[in-house]
C-alpha positions in Angstrom: 78.3 66.1 128.8 77.9 62.4 128.1 81.0 60.9 126.6 80.9 57.3 125.4 84.4 56.2 125.9 84.1 52.8 124.3 82.5 54.3 121.2 85.1 56.9 120.8 87.9 54.5 121.4 86.6 52.3 118.6 86.4 55.3 116.3 89.9 56.2 117.2 91.1 52.9 116.0 89.6 53.5 112.6 92.5 55.6 111.6 93.6 59.2 110.9 91.8 62.1 109.4 90.1 62.2 106.0 91.0 58.8 104.5 88.9 59.8 101.5 90.4 63.2 100.7 88.2 65.9 99.3 88.1 69.7 99.4 85.2 69.8 101.8 84.7 69.0 105.5 81.2 67.6 106.3 79.3 68.0 109.6 76.1 66.1 110.1 74.2 66.9 113.3 71.0 66.5 115.3 69.8 69.2 117.8 67.6 68.1 120.7 65.5 70.7 122.4 63.3 73.7 121.6 64.2 74.7 118.0 62.0 77.8 117.5 64.0 81.0 117.1 67.4 79.2 117.0 70.0 78.6 114.4 73.5 77.0 114.4 76.6 78.9 113.4 79.8 77.4 112.1 82.7 79.7 113.2 86.3 79.9 112.1 89.0 80.8 114.5 90.8 84.0 113.4 93.2 86.2 115.3 92.5 84.5 118.6 88.7 84.9 118.3 85.8 83.3 116.5 84.0 84.7 113.5 80.8 83.2 111.9 81.3 81.8 108.4 78.1 79.8 107.8 74.6 79.3 109.2 72.5 76.2 109.3 68.7 76.2 110.0 67.5 73.5 112.4 65.1 71.3 110.5 61.8 70.1 112.1 63.3 66.7 112.9 66.3 68.5 114.6 68.8 67.8 111.8 71.3 70.3 110.5 74.5 70.1 108.6 77.5 71.9 107.0 79.7 71.1 104.0 82.5 73.6 104.0 85.6 74.0 101.8 88.8 73.8 103.8 92.1 74.9 102.4 94.2 73.7 105.3 93.5 72.0 108.7 92.6 74.3 111.5 90.1 74.8 114.4 86.4 75.6 113.9 83.7 76.1 116.5 79.9 75.4 116.4 77.5 77.5 118.4 73.7 77.4 118.9 72.3 80.9 119.0 69.0 82.8 119.3 68.3 84.2 115.8 67.0 87.5 117.1 69.5 88.4 119.9 72.4 86.5 118.1 73.4 85.3 121.6 74.4 81.8 122.6 71.5 79.7 123.8 73.6 78.8 126.8 77.1 79.8 127.7 79.1 77.0 126.2 82.4 78.9 126.2 83.1 78.0 122.5 83.9 74.4 123.5 82.3 72.7 120.5 85.7 72.8 118.9 86.6 70.7 115.8 89.7 70.3 113.7 88.6 70.4 110.1 90.4 69.5 106.9 89.2 68.4 103.5 87.5 65.0 103.7 86.9 65.2 107.5 83.4 63.9 108.5 81.7 64.4 111.8 78.4 63.2 113.3 77.4 65.2 116.3 74.5 65.5 118.7 73.7 68.8 120.4 71.5 70.1 123.2 71.6 73.5 124.8 75.2 74.1 125.7 76.2 70.4 125.4 77.4 68.1 122.6 78.4 64.6 121.8 80.8 63.5 119.0 79.1 60.4 117.8 81.4 59.5 115.0 84.4 60.8 113.0 86.9 59.6 110.5 89.5 61.9 112.2 91.4 60.7 115.3 92.2 64.3 116.1 88.6 65.2 116.6 88.1 62.3 118.9 91.0 63.4 121.1 89.7 67.0 120.9 86.2 65.9 121.9 87.6 64.1 125.0 89.3 67.3 126.1 86.3 69.5 125.3 84.2 67.3 127.5 86.7 67.4 130.4 87.4 71.1 130.4 83.7 71.8 130.2 83.4 70.3 133.7 86.2 72.5 134.9 84.6 75.6 133.3 81.4 74.8 135.2 83.3 76.0 138.3 85.4 78.7 136.7 83.0 80.2 134.1 79.6 79.2 135.5 78.8 82.4 137.4 75.7 83.0 135.2 74.2 79.7 136.1 75.3 79.0 139.6 76.7 80.7 142.7 80.0 78.9 142.8 83.0 80.9 143.9 86.7 80.3 144.7 85.9 78.3 147.9 84.4 75.6 145.5 87.0 75.9 142.8 90.3 76.3 144.6 90.2 72.9 146.5 89.6 71.1 143.2 92.2 73.0 141.2 95.2 70.7 142.0 93.2 67.7 140.8 92.2 69.6 137.6 95.8 70.5 136.9 97.0 66.9 137.5 94.4 65.5 135.2 95.2 68.1 132.5 98.8 67.1 132.8 97.9 63.4 132.4 95.8 64.3 129.3 98.7 66.2 127.8 101.0 63.3 128.2 98.8 61.0 126.2 98.4 63.4 123.2 99.8 61.3 120.3 98.3 61.4 116.8 101.3 61.2 114.5 100.9 64.8 113.6 103.5 67.1 115.3 101.6 70.3 114.2 98.3 69.2 115.8 100.0 67.8 118.9 101.7 71.1 119.5 98.4 73.0 119.1 96.5 70.5 121.3 99.1 70.8 124.1 98.9 74.6 123.9 95.1 74.4 124.0 95.2 72.4 127.3 97.6 74.9 128.8 95.5 77.9 127.7 92.2 76.3 128.8 93.5 75.6 132.3 95.0 79.1 132.6 91.8 80.6 131.3 89.8 78.7 133.9 92.0 79.9 136.8 91.9 83.5 135.6 88.2 83.5 134.7 87.5 82.6 138.4 89.3 85.8 139.4 87.9 88.3 136.9 84.2 87.4 136.5 81.4 88.4 138.9 81.2 86.3 142.1 79.4 86.3 145.4 82.8 86.1 147.1 86.3 87.0 145.8 89.7 85.7 147.1 92.5 87.6 148.6 96.0 86.9 147.2 96.7 84.9 150.3 93.9 82.5 149.3 95.5 81.6 146.0 96.6 78.0 145.4 100.1 77.3 144.2 99.0 77.2 140.5 98.7 81.0 140.5 102.4 81.3 141.3 103.0 79.1 138.3 101.0 81.5 136.2 103.0 84.5 137.3 106.2 82.9 136.4 105.4 81.2 133.1 106.0 82.5 129.6 102.6 81.6 128.1 102.5 84.5 125.7 105.6 83.5 123.8 104.0 81.8 120.8 101.7 83.3 118.2 99.9 79.9 117.9 97.7 81.1 120.8 95.9 83.1 118.0 94.7 79.7 116.6 92.6 79.1 119.7 89.1 80.5 120.1 89.9 81.9 123.5 93.4 83.0 122.6 92.9 86.7 122.9 90.6 86.6 125.9 93.2 84.5 127.8 95.9 86.9 126.8 93.9 89.8 128.1 93.2 88.1 131.5 96.8 86.9 131.7 98.1 90.5 131.3 95.6 91.8 133.8 96.7 89.2 136.4 100.3 90.1 135.9 99.6 93.8 136.2 97.6 93.5 139.4 100.4 91.4 140.9 103.0 94.1 140.3 104.0 96.8 142.9 102.5 100.2 142.3 105.8 101.8 141.4 106.2 99.4 138.5 102.9 100.5 137.0 103.7 104.2 136.5 103.9 103.8 132.8 100.8 101.5 132.5 100.6 100.9 128.8 104.4 100.2 128.4 104.3 97.8 131.4 101.3 95.9 129.9 103.2 95.2 126.8 106.3 94.1 128.8 104.2 91.2 130.2 103.9 89.7 126.7 107.0 88.1 125.3 106.1 87.6 121.6 106.3 90.8 119.5 103.3 90.0 117.3 101.2 89.2 120.4 102.1 92.6 121.8 100.6 94.1 118.5 97.4 92.1 118.9 97.1 93.2 122.5 97.7 96.8 121.6 95.2 96.8 118.7 92.4 95.1 120.7 92.9 97.7 123.5 93.0 100.8 121.2 89.4 101.6 121.8 90.4 103.0 125.2 90.9 106.2 123.2 87.8 108.0 122.0 89.4 110.9 120.2 92.5 111.5 118.0 94.5 113.4 120.6 98.0 113.2 122.0 97.1 110.2 124.2 96.0 108.2 121.1 99.0 109.2 119.0 101.4 108.3 121.8 99.8 104.9 122.2 99.8 104.4 118.4 103.5 105.2 118.4 104.1 102.7 121.3 102.5 99.8 119.5 103.6 100.5 115.9 106.8 98.4 116.1 104.6 95.4 116.9 102.1 95.7 114.1 103.6 92.8 112.2 100.9 92.1 109.7 98.4 93.9 107.4 95.5 92.9 109.7 96.9 94.8 112.6 98.0 97.8 110.5 94.5 98.0 108.9 92.7 97.8 112.3 94.7 100.8 113.6 94.2 102.8 110.4 90.4 102.1 110.4 90.1 103.0 114.1 92.1 106.2 113.6 89.8 107.2 110.8 86.7 106.5 112.9 87.8 108.9 115.6 89.2 111.6 113.4 87.1 114.4 112.2 90.1 116.5 111.0 88.5 119.8 112.2 90.7 122.9 112.4 93.2 122.5 115.2 92.9 118.7 115.3 96.0 116.5 115.1 97.0 115.5 111.5 96.9 112.0 110.2 100.5 111.3 109.5 101.0 111.4 105.7 103.8 109.0 104.6 105.5 108.3 101.3 108.9 107.4 99.8 111.3 109.8 98.0 113.1 109.1 94.8 115.8 107.3 96.8 113.1 105.0 98.3 113.5 106.6 101.8 110.4 106.8 103.9 109.4 110.3 104.8 106.5 111.4 107.0 104.6 114.7 107.6 105.5 114.4 111.3 109.2 114.7 110.3 108.6 118.4 109.7 107.3 119.3 113.2 108.2 123.0 113.8 107.5 124.0 110.2 104.4 125.0 108.3 103.7 122.2 105.7 101.8 122.8 102.5 100.8 119.5 100.9 100.1 118.8 97.3 98.4 115.5 96.5 98.8 115.0 92.7 99.7 112.5 90.0 101.7 112.7 86.7 98.6 111.7 84.7 96.6 114.6 86.1 96.5 117.6 83.8 95.1 120.1 86.4 97.8 118.9 88.8 100.6 119.6 86.3 98.9 123.0 85.6 99.6 124.1 89.2 103.3 123.2 89.1 104.5 126.7 87.8 102.6 128.5 90.6 103.9 126.0 93.2 107.5 126.5 92.0 107.1 130.3 92.4 105.7 129.9 95.9 108.5 127.5 96.9 111.1 130.0 95.6 109.6 132.9 97.4 109.5 131.1 100.7 112.9 129.3 100.3 114.8 129.2 103.7 111.6 130.0 105.6 109.9 127.8 108.1 107.7 126.2 105.5 107.9 122.9 103.7 106.3 122.2 100.3 105.5 118.5 100.3 104.2 117.0 97.1 102.9 113.4 97.3 102.1 111.5 94.1 99.1 109.2 93.9 100.5 107.5 90.9 100.1 103.7 90.8 103.0 101.9 92.4 103.8 100.3 89.0 104.3 103.9 87.6 107.0 104.7 90.1 109.7 104.9 87.3 107.6 107.4 85.3 107.1 109.5 88.5 110.9 109.6 89.2 111.6 110.6 85.6 109.0 113.4 85.8 110.4 114.7 89.1 113.9 114.9 87.5 112.8 116.2 84.1 110.7 119.0 85.6 113.2 119.8 88.3 110.6 119.7 90.9 111.6 121.2 94.2 110.4 120.8 97.8 109.9 117.3 99.2 108.8 114.9 96.5 107.2 111.6 97.6 105.0 108.9 96.2 102.3 107.1 98.2 102.5 103.4 98.7 99.1 102.5 97.1 97.8 105.5 95.2 94.2 106.3 96.3 94.2 103.3 98.6 97.0 104.7 100.7 96.1 105.3 104.3 96.5 109.0 104.1 94.3 109.2 101.0 91.6 107.3 102.8 92.0 109.3 105.9 91.5 112.6 104.1 88.9 111.1 101.8 90.9 112.1 98.7 88.9 110.9 95.6 89.9 113.7 93.2 93.1 115.7 92.6 94.8 118.1 92.8 94.2 118.4 96.5 96.1 120.8 98.7 96.3 120.7 102.5 97.9 123.0 105.1 99.3 122.1 108.5 100.7 124.4 111.2 104.1 124.1 113.0 102.5 121.9 115.7 101.3 119.3 113.1 97.7 120.4 113.5 95.2 120.8 110.7 94.7 124.3 109.2 92.9 123.0 106.1 92.4 119.7 104.5 91.1 121.4 101.3 93.4 124.5 101.1 93.5 126.9 98.1 95.6 126.0 95.1 99.0 127.7 94.7 97.6 129.7 91.7 95.1 131.2 94.2 96.5 134.2 96.1 94.7 133.0 99.2 97.2 130.1 99.5 100.1 132.5 100.0 98.1 134.6 102.4 97.3 131.5 104.6 101.0 130.4 104.6 102.2 134.0 105.4 99.7 134.2 108.3 100.9 131.0 109.8 104.6 132.2 109.6 
């Protein structure tokens, strides 16, 4: 990459970001090279990875541009891709990184895999561009296996110099913005660690033995890099976390790895990052069996936001066919005392589930037959679990109905009516809906007979 120090120094002196504040960030660019079949993507950094948010077509004269509304300052990435394969033109490692806010303006020049920041009204982008340019030269050694035959014998001798220069760069980060400075320093750390780890875990003509490792790898083993969730604000945040855990695991003695999944999570200090690591690795499991359910239970305490919870729910649905004998999706709701209760709480008993709502006339029509069934099998190994799909704002009405009608069994209300995880899992789009589960928590029927149907009692009696 060409980097015109004098030009950027002059631009740096122009002042801080977005002197003329607006809601939009503006990127004006010129692409030099073969344009046919290529387009340019603007990507946002989300959850430690990049996701495309806008596309620009390269004009005949090579020009392209973006004007994007920005709510708050954060990192963005630009990539040049083939339109058919949707692959990067060249491996540029997501290094066209920019810090955008409303009013930020950038002029950039791109070629395959390279870029120059020609002008910006934001000193943060000038500093960021300098680091992007430097780390690209490091990545040529550590990430460049697709384009050259470099291996550790080329990289390791240069690593101390790379580390020292990165330290020097960190020491000069000063832009009168503590939030950005913290992120920038973390980026330098993560990029350097990613370079060292990428050299180990990508295809090479020759791989090192542990005895060949420079001192920097001892530093990696002992540091607490995965202790801040801000790593998720970086494009390579998750990939570095994955490589970091791999490195730590391989370095452990065999006896320490007996419980592999638990030990992996122990290598990560921050609880939320444990959740991200667990969710991104959940595709190890291809069927909803005991192994999956055990792993889900292991990572559940770390699912600290809706994104992670939804990812687990969606993946569980994708591998669950709910055939007879399959493990049940764990139905969950709250009782009239606001206590959470789950289907799995009743392991060892047959469970007959009634999905209903107070506004549903056919549902209420089944209540007398359900009460008779409950009374007949009272003190037997069977639980009659009714879960309401009333709207959360109707919880008061539901509680009054339960008391006024003296409803027995286990009475619960779902967290979000038909949008509740269990309703989506069992594809409940009409009620009443009855389901039956055996003593092992396995599916007998996800569309069981209603209590007014004599077949319902026959099925329960058979299971007992």
